[in-house]
N, C-alpha and C positions, 0 to 999 in steps of 0.2 A: 660575442663581444665581451671583453674582460671587464669585470666590475670589482670594486674594492670591497663590497659586502656580499655575504652569502644570501641566498634566497631566504626570506621574501623581500629583502631590501632591493633586489634587482628588478622587482616587478614594475611594470609600466605605470600602474596607477597605485599610489600609496596613500593610505589614510594618514591623517595627521599623527595618530598614535605611532604608526610604523616609522614615520619620518623622525619622530622624537627618539624612538628606540634605536634607529640606525645611527643617529647623531651620537648617541651615547656609545655605541660600539666603536664608531670611528674615533671618538675621544679617547677611549681606553686603548685603542691600538696605537695612539700617538703619544701616550704618556707612560711614565713609570708606574708600576703597581706594587704596593707594599702591604705586608701584614706583619704584625708582631706576635710572636709566640711567647707566652709566659709559662715557664716550665718549673715544676717542683717534683719531688720524689721522697719516698721514705719518711712519712709524716706520722708520728706516733702520739704527739701531744697536741691536743686541740688548741691549747693556750700557748704553745711554744714553751719558752723558759721565762715565765713572768718575773722571777726574782732578778734576772739579768736584763729584763726589758727587751727580749729578743723573740722573734718568731711568732707563730700563731696564725690561724686561718684568717682572723680579722685583719691582720696586716696584709695578707695576700689579697684580700678583697680591696683594701685601700690602693695597693699597687696596681691592681687591675683597673680600678676606676681612673687612676691617673693616666695610665697608658691608653685607655679607651678615649680619653679626651683628645688624643692626637691621631686616632685612626683605629682600624679594625684590630681586634685582639682575639686570639685563640688561646685557651688555657689547656695545658696538658699536665698529666701527673703519671709517673711511671710506676705506681704501685707501692704496696706496703703502707696501708693507711687504716685498714680495719683491725689490725693487730700487729704486734703485741703492745698493749698499753695497759695502764692501771684500769682505765675506764672500760676497755674492751673485755676485761674479765667478766663484766656484768652486762654490757650492752652489745657485745659481739661486733661492735663497730657502728651501730646505729647512730651514735652521737656524731661521728665523723660524716656519715652520709647526710645528716641533717644540716651540718655546717656547710658542706659543699653545695647542698641544694640552695643555699642562700648566697653563694659566691657571686651570683650575677645581680644581686639586689632585687630580684623579681619574685621572691617568695615561691609560690607553687608553679611558676612558669617553667617549661622545659628549657634547659640551657643548651642551645644548639652548638655553643662554642666552648664546651668543656668536654674533654675526652680523657679517659683514664684507662690504664691497663692493670692487670692483676700482678701482684708480686708474690713471692713464695709465702709470705705471712698471711695473705688472704686465705691460705689453705692450712693454717695452723691446726684448725679443728677439722681433721681429715676423715672422721668416721662417716659412713654413708648417711646417717641421720642428719649430719651437719650440712649436707648439701642443700637441704631445704631451707636452712637458716641463711646460708649464703645467697640462695636464690631470692629470698625475701629482701636481703640488702640490695641486690641488684635491681629488683623490681621497684624498690623505694627510691632509687636514684633518679633524679631529674636531669640526667646527663647520660652520655654514652660510655659504655665499657667496650673497648676493642680487645678481643681475645683471639687474635689471628691464628696462633699456633696451639690453642687449647682445644682438644677434642673432648667435649662434654659427654659423659656417659660412664657406666660402671667400669672400673679398672678390672682387668682380667684377673680372675681368681679371688676377687674381693667378696663375692657373694652379694654385692650391692645391686640394687635395681633402681637407684635414684638417677634421674636425668635432669640436670639443671637446665631449665628452658626459660630464660628470661628474655623478654622482648627488648631489653636494654643491652644485650651483648651482640656485637657485630664482628664480622671477619675483617672489616676495614671501615673507615669513615671518610666521607668526602664533604668538605665544608667550603662554601663560597664566602670569601671574606676579602675585603680590600681589592675587589676586582680579580681575585685569584681563586682558582680551584685548588684547594689544599687537601691532599689525601694523606691519611694516617693509617699505618699498618703496624702491628705489634709483634713482639716476641718475648715470651716469659720463660724464666728458668723452670725446669722440672725437678729442682732439688727437693721440693716438698710435693709429693705425689699423693693426693687424697684418693679415697675410694671412689669418689664420684667424678673423677677425670679419667677418661679412657687412655689418653696419651697427650704428650707434649711434642708436637711435630718439630723437626729440626729447623731452627731459625733460618739457616741459610737457604734451605729448600723453600720455605714459605716466602721469604723475601725475593728469591729468584723468580718465583712465579708471580707474586703480587705486584712488585714494583713496576716491571714493564707493562703489566696489564693495566694498572692504574694510569700510567702515562699514556698508553694507547687510548684509554677512555677519556682523555682530555685533562688529566691533572697537570697543573702548572708546577706544583711543588709536591714532593712525596717525602713524608717524615716517617722515620722508623722510631717507634716508641717502645723501648725495651726495658725489661727488668732482668738483666744479666750481669755477671761480673765484668769488670772493665776489660780483662783479657779476652773474654768472649766477644765483647763489643768490637774490640780492635781487630780480632781475627775475622769477624763478620764483615766489617768494612773492607778489610784487605782482600777478601775472597770474592766479593760480589761483582767486581768489574762494572759492566754496563748496567747491572741491576742494582747498583749502589743507590741508596736514597740521597736526597739533597742535604739532609742533616739527620743525625741520630741523637735523640733525646732519651737519656737513660736513667736508671735507678740502681738499687741493690747496694752499690757502694755508698757510704755515708758521707764522704768528703767530696767537695766540689771538684769537678774535672772539666777543663776546657782545653782540648787538644784536637789536632787534625790528623786523620788517617787517610792516606791517599787523596789528600785535598778536601776531605769531607769532615765537617765539625762533629766531634763526639763531645756531648755536653751533659753534665750532671750537676745538681745543686747539693748543698749541704742538707743533711737530714734535719727533721723537725722544723722545717721552714725557717732555718737560720739564714738562708739565702734562697734566691730563685734565679734561674737563667732567663734573661730577657733577650730574645732573638729577633732581630729585624731582618726579614726576608724581602728582597726587592727583585722584581722582574723588570729590567730596563726595557725601553721601547725597542732596543736592538736585539732583544731576546736573551741578554746576559742575566744570569741569576746570581745574586750575591747574598751571602749569609753573614750577618754581623752580630755576634753574641756579646752580651755584657752580664757579668755576675752582679746581681743586686743584693746587698745586705738588707735583710728584713729586721732593722734595728729601730732605735728611737726616732730616727729621721722619718720613719713611716708610721704614723699613729694608727692604732687599730680602728677599723670601721666600727662605729658605736653599736649598730644593730647586730652585727655578727659577733662582736665582743660580748654583748649581753647574752646572746644565745649560747655562746661557748661557756661562759661563766655559769650560766644556768645549768648546763649539763654537768659541769664539775660539782656544783653544789648539790645537785640531786643525787649524783653518785656517792658523794661523801655521806649524805644522810642515809642512803640505803646501806652502804658498806658498814658504817659505824653502828647503825641501828640493828643490823643483823647480829652484831657482837655485843649488844646491850650497852653500847657506849654513846657518849654525846656526839653531836655532828662534827665536832672539831677534833675527833680522836686521831685523824691522820696527821694532824699537825703537832701531836704530842712529841716532846723531845725524848730521844732514845740514846743520845750520846753527843759527843763534841769532838772536833778535830783540832789538835794543837798546831797542825801544819796545814798547808794547802792540800786539799783533797781533790785530786785531778782525775776525773773519769770522763772528761770531755771526749766525745767520740773521735774528734779529729786528732786527738793525742793517744787515747788508749787503744785505738785500732792501728796505730802506726809506730809508736815508740814506747819505751818504758816510761811508766809514771809511778810516782810514790804510792798513790792509792792502790794501784794494781799490784805493786810489790807487796804491800801490806796484805792484800787479799790472798795472793799466792803463798806468802809466808804462813798465813793462818792455815791454809789447806795442808801445807807440808808439815808444819810443826805438830799439828794435831795427829798426824799419822806416822810420825817417825818411829814410834814404838812398834808399828806394824811393818816396818822395813822400808818405808818410803824415803827416797833420796832426792827426788825431783818432783816439782809441781808444774803442771801445764794447764793454764786457763784460757779458753777461747774468748776473745774480747767481745764477741757477739752475745755472750751470756751476761755481760755487765752493761746494763742499759740505762744508767743514771743520766748520762750525757750532761754532766755539770762539772764545773771547776769551782769548788767551794773554797772560800778563803780560810786562812788560819783563824781559829777561834769560832768558826761557824758551828751552829748546832745541826745535828742530824736528826731528822724526824722519822716517824713511822712511814710517812709518805715517801721519803727518800728510799727507805728499805724496800717498800713495795714496788717502786719504780726501778730500783736497781736489779731486783730479781723477779722479772715477770714469768720466768720459767722455773721448774723444779731445780734444786741445787744439789742433787745427790752426787756423790763422788764415788769413784772406783779406783782400786789399785791395779796396775797392770805391769807385767814383765816386759822389758824391751831391751834390745841390745844397743850398744853405742851407735851402730850403723843405722838402726831404726830411729834412734833419737835424732841423728843428723838429718835423716829423711823427713822426720816430723817438722823440724825447724826450717828446713828448706821449703817445705810446703807452706809454713807459716808466713815466710817473707815473700812468697810468690804473689804477684799482683799487688804490690805494696801501695795501696791507695785508699785505705780505710775499710778494708774488708773485715767481716766478723770472724774470719778464720785466723786472723793474726793472734799469736799467743803471748800472754804474759806469763812469766816463769819464776820459779824459785829453785835453789839448789844447783844452779848452773850459771855460767857466764859465757858470752860469745860475742863476736863482732858481726854486725849486719851491714853488708855493703849493698845499698839499694841500686847502685849503678850496674851491678852484675847480678842482682837478685840472689846473692850467695851468703852463706854462713861460714865463718871460719873461727879459729882459735877457741873451739868449744872445750870448756873445762868444767869439772865438777867442783862445787864449793863444799868443802868438808865441814864437819861440825865445829871445828876449831877456827874456821875462817880461812884456812889455807885452801889452795886449789890443787887439783890433780887432773892431768889429761885424761880424756875418755877415748879408749881404743874401740875400734869397730866391734870387736868381739866381747867387750865388757858387758856384763849383765847388770841391769839397773831395775829399780822399781819406781814407777812414777804414779802420782796421784793426779787424776784427771776427772773432769765432769763426765758423768755417765753418758751424756749425749755423744761424746767422742768415740765411745766403744760399743754402743748398743745400736745395731742396725734397725731395730724396730722403731726408733725415735726419729729417723730421718736420714739425711745423707752424711751425717757426722762431720759436716764442714770439710769433707774430702779426706779425712784422716783414716783412710782404709789400711794404712800400714800399722795402725794400732789394732791388733787382732783381738776379737772378742774371746777367742780361746785362751788368750794370755792373761785374762782378768783373774786376779787372785780370788778364789772362792772362800767362803767362810769368814771373811773379814768384815767386821761391823764398822762402817765408816760414818762420819758425822757430816750432815749436809752443810754446805758452805754458809748458808744463811744462819744456821744455829751458831756456827763459829763466830760469825760477825756480831750477832746479838750478844753473845757472851763476852766478846772482846770489848764492845762498846760499854757494856755494863761494868766491866772490870776496870776500865780506864779511869773512872771517876771524874771529878771536876776538871782535872788537868787535860783530859781528852787524849785521843790516840795520836801516835806519831806515825806519819805516813810519808817517809822520805825515800827517794830512789837512791840506789847505791852503785849504779853503773853496771848492772848485770847484762844489759843489752847495749853495746856500744855501736852507735849509728855513725857511719863514716861521713855522712853528709852534715852532721850536727856537731861532731866533736873529733878530737884527735884520738885515733884508735891504734892499737899495736899494729905494726907492719906485718903483712902476711909472710 
């Protein structure tokens, strides 16, 4: 005899508790079921941008509280939160773990509905000994880390014997919320490969295996939580077919993305919690699944949660005291004025990673002008090395804190030989995946047109010392000043600039680090401040009229 309910609801004799249970099952089968996903990524500042009244973990807590008043909420974060930041130089990210441990408002309780994956900057400290530090961060987390494609263990040839073995890392996570079983699987980039990670498995292989298995195991919804470049995310969704997740929540890119690939939403938020993706997932009673995303600005309309705000400010104050005290200075030393800007100083990541800005022009010019006597004709700065993420108004003061936040990494420069053909290849890579990636270049000594619709570079010319321009032939030989990171394979993946050959680095040239050039320029500008205006060296066809091809 057919029954509407599985055993034991079909038993002849039912206790009252089973009758109640079966009634609930029947109710769920006859109604829509929904869950809200609150998603963030790439969070480097625990307070956000307080000068602009934007972002911060305390605002994320407030938004979560508001959403939970209307139903079940799962919070996801796509990585890059332990580093790099000013505070992480001292805490290794422990301050961020503490703040996220309070994101549920429950203090020491384990947050069953917070899931995070690792980004490349979780591995900035890649020496074997740092594996134990990271393990401590994972152990202290009162939430789950899903690391589906990370094979923990010594990297081949590293000589490392550290195995990160935290009970808070999982190959996937399944959460019951809103009457739905929600499964989360992850994929992280291997662009930073520490000694204590054996391998990063191919994301497509991992998802092809796990997504169908999770569905077969009863998952109503499968989420891919990724820390990959947007082009990789797009290719992943396009290639998976029946193994495609119901939604992909990503990171690594710092500008918000909301688009569909093969009918599946690919979603990312702005870095530093300037926004969050709010995703309503509903399984209708007829079995239809719908995904409805909204990008929510974490601005003044969402006040910081008082308890988390106090905690975050306490971490900043404690860091300031330690940092300044170690240098024999008073606790306010990071707010000491080091310069002034006479113009808007725009290093907002949504701008500096996508278009030319006046502040970036000023920085690239400093690098080029300081090394012209060494033969430099071009300067190329990867925007991921410029991490202030602020747009300061004209007349603003620049503080020591601004400098520390602007340059979280070493700023050593190198001179490199390259041909005109290589330069065009470099610039083409720069504009590839134009959505806020850190490999986007700011330049000096050249001009070109960027056409985002075709991801192409054209009309490339050299700007000569007298301001005139000259075409650059493929066979022309040039000397460019670049960050050491772009030409030194020992420092990482070089943002993909493998066409800049380490063998072409000029030897015996004493370069000046970019930070020292900035400090000298700020001091030399005096009370009038620095002039940082753009001059049209990168013409974007979507934003302005550019020369015809």
